[in-house]
C-alpha positions, 0 to 999 in steps of 0.5 A: 500499499502507497502512502504519505509519510513523515519521516521527522519533524519539520518542512514539506520535504519530510513528507515522502510518498512511500510503501507501508504495510497493508492495514487489517480491519481488527475487532470493531474497525472496518477496512476502508479504500480511500477515494479522496483524503482531506487536507487541513491545517491539522496536518500541517501542524503534525508535520511540525511537531505540534501534535502526535509527538507520541506516535514514532516516525515514519507515520502516515498523516491525514485525519480526513477522507471518504471511501468504500468500505472493503471488509469488517472486523470481529463486532461491527454492527451497522457497516458493510462491506460495499458501503460508502463511508467518512470520517472526520478523525483517523490518523493515517488518512493520507494513503490508499487503505485504512483501517478504522474504528467503526464508530468513527465511520459516517454513511454517505447519502447517495446524493453526496459526492465523494469529493463533497464528503472528503471536504466538508467532514473536518471543516463542516463540523468545525463551522457548525460548532463554531456557529451553534454551540460555542457562539450560538448565533442568532437573528441580526448578530453580526459575526467577523470572519478571518481567513473567510476564503477558506474551506473552513471560512466559506463554510462558516459564512454559510452556516452564519447566514443560514441562522440569519447573522450577518458576516463581515469577511477578511480575506488576504487578497482580492482575488479571494473576494468573489467566493466570498461574495458568492457564500453570502458575505455582507462585506469583504475586507482585503487585508494581509497585514492585520489592519482590519478594525477600522473598516469593521468598526466602519461598517458596524457604526462604531458598535463592533461585531457580535463575535469574531471567529479567528484562526490567523495567529498573533498578528490579528489578535489584537485588531479581533479584540477591537472590533468586538462590542461590548460583551461580545465573544471572542472565538479562537482557533487554529494553534499552527499558526501560534498563539497570542502569548500570555494573557491578562484577564484583567486586561480584556476589554468591554467585558468580552468572553473568549475561549479556544473552540476545541473541535471535539467538544462539538462531536464527543460521541458517535451519536453526535458526530452522525447526528451533526453529520447527517445536517450537514449531509442535508443542507448540501443535498437541500442547496443550502451549503455549497462547499468549494473545492479550492484543489485537487492534488494526487497523494503523492504531490500532498507536500505541494497542497501542504504549500498551497495552504501554508502560503495562503494561496489556496481558496476553499478545501484542499483534497488528495487522491490516491 
């Protein structure tokens, strides 16, 4: 079996397309032929040594994908060979095949394309968590979305609009504006240097936004604080680009609420994983949620996909094809 492994922590040169042992479905697991694997900032963080330090190298990257079940192990119920399934966290997804706990698998409806299913799990469930659990967007709320043209940003923008909110999106270049407008953003700010606060306050007549979703690293942290209205909510995520450093809680302005949104808090049980996934698939089937696939790469070209994501060149979701 061919897979993309990392031979140590560091840059993209650590990635290698290599032969690996064939996976075997153990008790409670399913063996899946992978059709598409999703690329996420989390994968870059793993490559840089921010996670999975307890797993020795060489190790296969990737956590998200879609495919067809080949075999199931003892004790598996509800999943059978031939079923199309998707998953959001199964280490080793940059590969041709993978053995996954059956409880981590979500059935994919016939109405959902493989590419879309592989593209919506991590980022779609994250966007849903941000807008429904971490900060339940209400009709009329104004939300600020950083990196609005990325796969997460586009889905988050659409879900906020589905809940009746208004969106101010931030993008790094003029070329990304159209995609964010298409997703429903009410305003789009082009800014690559973290100078978005003044325009945001102008658009909100000095009041600021109800919630800001910021995964853009320390350069935008202060600006995100500045654009929140009184009792606003700061949703911080995305450790790959670094954190803001130590905070003096007594220095936080305007009675704001600030927190780190953890993905697994949205789907802590298999039941919730399936329920939230079904909601996403329903929205897609009904035409209420559109998934923009910004790049499709061969599995052996994963390093290029990482480079495009790191450089912020990409728009939408990136996927790998074994």
